[in-house]
C-alpha positions, 0 to 999 in steps of 0.5 A: 359410038362410032369413032371419028376417022379424023377427029379434031384435037378437041374431039380426040381430047388432050391425053389421046392427042398427046399419046398419038403425037408422041408415039411418032417421035424417036426416043434415042438410046440415052432416054431414061424418062420420056413423054408423060412425066414432068420432064424428059431425063437423059443419061449424063456423060458421068456416072451418077449424072443425068440431064433433065429437059423441059419446055413450057409455054404461056399464051396471052388470054389463055394462061394469063390475062392480057392486062397482067403486068409484063414483068409478072408474066415473065416471072410466071413463064420462067417459074412454071418450067423451074417448077417442073424441074424441081418436081423431078428433083433436078437443079436448073442449069440453062434456059432458052426463051422463045418470044412471039410478040406482036410488032405493035407492042412496046419495047418497054413491055418486052423488056419488062417481060424479060426482066421478070424472067431474068429475076426468076431465073437468077433467084433459082440459079438458072442461066438464060443463054439465048433464044428466039424472037418472032413477030406473029403480026400486028393486026390487033388480034394476035397474042403474045406466046412465050416458050421456055426450054430448060436444061437441068442436072441431077447428080447422085439422085434419081428422078422423082416421077409422077407415079409417086403421087396419089389422087386426082391429077391436080391434087396429086401433082401438088401433093407430090411436089410437096412430098418431093421437096421434103424428101429431096432437100436440094438447098430448099429449091423444090420447096421455094418453087412450090410456092413461087411458081404458077400464079404467085403474082400473076392475075388469074383469068376468070373461069 
């Protein structure tokens, strides 16, 4: 089969596209774990300490149904990122939230979304120190997009990598998180996130 010289992202496939894009990025001298795992890990300023970085996003109509209550969407947005820190055996520290929301949405709904994020962050000891808001328009077809970037810390433990899991990606990811939570034991944080993240209260989209 002849390879396309300039394939679309869909034709290239997610894995190949991510590999091609991340190959263009400078890693930096302090990088311990780079693209391909749950989070990026950087060497900390103190001996035995590391900093863990993660970003994740939710897109309306892709990751949640448009009629899902905004507070539940906010919870999910924060819990997804918290969950990936837990999978690496890291403790959450601070988060930044970027919200792109159409201008015709109500302030009440926007506040409910932020309350959901604040509740999830507070439950797992993470602060939210700022972020960015943007208006993608209000013509009727625009979607809300929420991006959460999070900084975590590790002290005296090594990052738990995806390579510790087995089986197919989804099965491996769930099994690895459960195994990690039992092994790490950081105040029940990982165990709690295994249950709380993802679809705990958020309606699934039809398949």
